[in-house]
N, C-alpha and C positions, 0 to 999 in steps of 0.2 A: 397507374393512377391517372384519372381523367380530370381535367379542370376546364371550366369555361365560365364566362361571365354570367351573372344572374339575369342579364337581359335575355339569355337563352335558358339558363338553368331553371329560372323561376317560372318558365312556361310549362314545367313538369306538372304532374298531378297536384303538387302542393298549391301552385298558383301564388301570385304575389300576395293577394289578400289572405289566402289560406295560411301562408307562412306566418304573417304577422298576427293573424287571429289566433293561431295555435300558440305562438309565443306569449301573447297577452293572457290567454286563458291559463297557461301553465304558471306564469309569474304571479298571477293574481289569485291562485288557488292555494290558500293556506292550509296547514295541517289541521287547524281547528274545524274547517269546513268538512273534513273527512273523518273527524274523530268518531262520528256516529256509525261509521262503516263497520258492520258486525263481522265482516270477513277479515278484519285485521287480526293478525296473530299476536303482534306486540308493537309497542311504540316506545321511543326513547328520545331524549333531548339533552343537549349539553352546550357548553361554551369552551372553546379552545383559545388560549392566549398565545400570541406570537411574541416571543421574547428574544433578547440578545443574551447569549451565554455569559460573556464576561461580567456584565453588571446587572443582568436581569431586567434591563429596561424594556418597557412595553412597546412593541412595534405595531401591534394590531390585535384583532380578535376575530373569531369566527363563531357565530351562533348557528346551531344546526338542529334539525329535527329529523327523525327517521321513522318511517312506517314500513312494517313488514306485512305483506298482504297474504291472503289465504292461499295463494299459489306459491308462496315462498319468495316472491320477488320483493325487492326493496326500493323505496323511494327516499332519497336524501334531499333535503332542502337546506341550503347553506347560504348565509349572508355574511360577507367578509368585509371588514374595514381594515385596510392597510394604511397605518398612519404615516409610515415612511414615504409611501408613494402617493399619499393623499387620494387613494382610490377606494371605491366601493364596488363589490362584485356580488351578484346574485346568481347562484348555481342550483339547478334542479337536475338530479341524475338518477336514472333507474337501472338496476341490474336484476337478473333473474336469481333463482335460489342458489345457483352455482357461481354467482358473480359475473356471469356473461353480460356484456353491455347491451342495453336495450335502447336508451335514448338519453339525451342531455340537452339542457338549454343554459346559456350563459348571457348575462347582461352586465355591462361595466361602465362606470363613470370614473373619471379622473378629475378631481377638483370640480369645477363647474362644467367640464366638457364631457359630453356623452360619447363614449367610444364605440358603442354598437351592441348588437345582439346576434347570437348564433344558435341554430337548432341542428342537432345531430341525431340521426336515427340509424338503427342497424336492423337489416332484414336479410336473411339468407346469406349471412357473412359478407354483406356489402354495406359499408357506412356511407350515408349521404349527409354531407355537410352543407348547410345554407347559412349565409352570414350577411348582415347588413350593418354598415357603419355610415357616418356622415359622408355623403358623396361617393360611396362605393358599395357595390354589391358583388357577391361571388358565391360560387358553389362548386363542389366536386364530389366524386364518388371514389371510394377506396376499397379494394378487395381486402378482406381481413382473414387472417388465419383463424382456425377454430378456437384457439386458446388465447386470443388477443384480449388485452385490457384497454379500457378507455380512461385516460387521465384527464379529469375535468379541472384539476388543481384545487378542488376543495380538499383541505387537509384531512377532514374527517373521512374521506374516501381514498386516501393515498395507499391504504393497505388492501384495497379491493382488487388485488391482483388475481389472475387466473392461475392459482397454484394448487398442487395436489394436497389433499388432506394429510398425506404421510410425508410432507416436506421434511419433517425432523429426521426421517430415516435416511435422507440422501445428502449429497454435497450441494454446493452452490448451483442454482439452476438459472438458465437463461429464459427470459420472458420477453414478449413483444407487447407494445402498447401504442395506441393512437393517442398522441399528446396534443390536446387543444392548445393553440397559440394564444395565451392570455398575456398581453403586454399593453403598455400605455402609449405606444407610438404608431403601430401599424395594424389598425383594424383592416379587414375582418379577421375573425378568429379561427380560420381554417387551420387544421393541424397536420401532422405527419406521423408516420410509423417510426418508432424508435425501438432499439434493442437494449435491454438492461439485464440486471441479474438480481436474484433474491436468494438470501442465505438464512437458514435457521441458525440462531445463536444459542438460545437457552429458554427455559421457563423461569421467569423472574416475578417476584412479588415486589411491586413498586408502590411508593407512597407519593401521590400528587395532591394538589389542593382539593380535587373532587373526591378523594378517598383512597383506600388501600385496595389494590387490584392484583389478582393473579393473572399474569400476562404471558403472551408469547413474544419473545424478542426476535425480530427479524432485522436483517441488514439489506437495504435496497441500493442498487447501483454502487455497492462497495463503500458508501459514505453516509447514507441515511439510516440511523438506528431508530427502529420503530417498535413500540410496545403496544400490543393490542389485546383485547379480551372479549370473551363472549362469542355467541354464534354469528354476530354481525361484524366481527373484527373492529369493535369500537376502539378508537385511538386514545390511549392514555397519555402517551408522550412520543415525540419525534425529535431527534437531535441531528443537526447538520454541523458537525464540528468544524469542517473545512470553512464554512461560511460564518460560523459563530452564531448560529440561530438555533432556537428550540421552540417547540410547540407543545403546550401543556394543557391537559384537561383540567379546568378549574371548577366546573359544575357539571353534574350528571344526574339524570333522572331516568332510570330504566333497569333492566336486568343485568346481572354481572356474571352469571354462570355460562 
C-alpha cells in the first residue's frame, strides 16, 4: 500500500480542480437526468429503514436508486440519514456486470459539520483513493486482488460481494474487500483491505413492508444475516443480532425476478 499527502497525490492526472469537479458532477447528477438513456436495461428504487431489533425504534433511513446500463454495469445512488449519529451521507457507487468495483464517491455531514468527500476509482486492479476534509487532504493507491469487493457502506450495496454464482453448492467462503472508512471523527475516508466470510444459508420467502420476496439468505462475517433478491441482489432485509440492529426494505419499485 502506498500513501502520501494530497499536496503530492493531487498533482496526479486528476489535479486538484479535476478532483473536485468530478465529485461535483457525480453528486449533482440525479437519476432523473439519465432516465432518458435508452441504453438502460432496467431501473429500480427503494427505501431501507434502519431499526433497533428489540423495540423496532427507527434509527435512520436510506433512499436509493439503481440504474443497470446496456453493458450490464450498475450505478447505485444512496442518500443516508442516520438519526443516532445525526449524520447524512451521499454515496454513488458503480460496479460492472459481475459486481467488480469500478468507482465510488462519498460525501458526509455530521450535524452542521461537513466531514468531507472522497473519490475512489479502480483501474487494472489498482484502487486510487482521493479524499478531502476540513483542513486535510490525502490519497493512496492500493493493489487489489482480482475478486475484491468495495464496501461503500451503502446498505443497499452490502451484498455486492464478488462471490461465485454457485455459492449454494459450497461451504463458507473467504472474500476480501476494500472498506471505505466512513466515520464521524477522522476524515478523510481512505479505507483498507479486510478479509471476511460469506456463507449461503437458504432460499427464503420473506415478508417485509415493501412486499413478499423470494430471497437468497446469506451470512456475512459470521454475524450479518442478509436476504437479497433479483439479478441486482436487491436487499430486502439485513440483521445484525450482535449489535441489535436490522435494516428493512419498506418501499420498492422495480423487478423482483
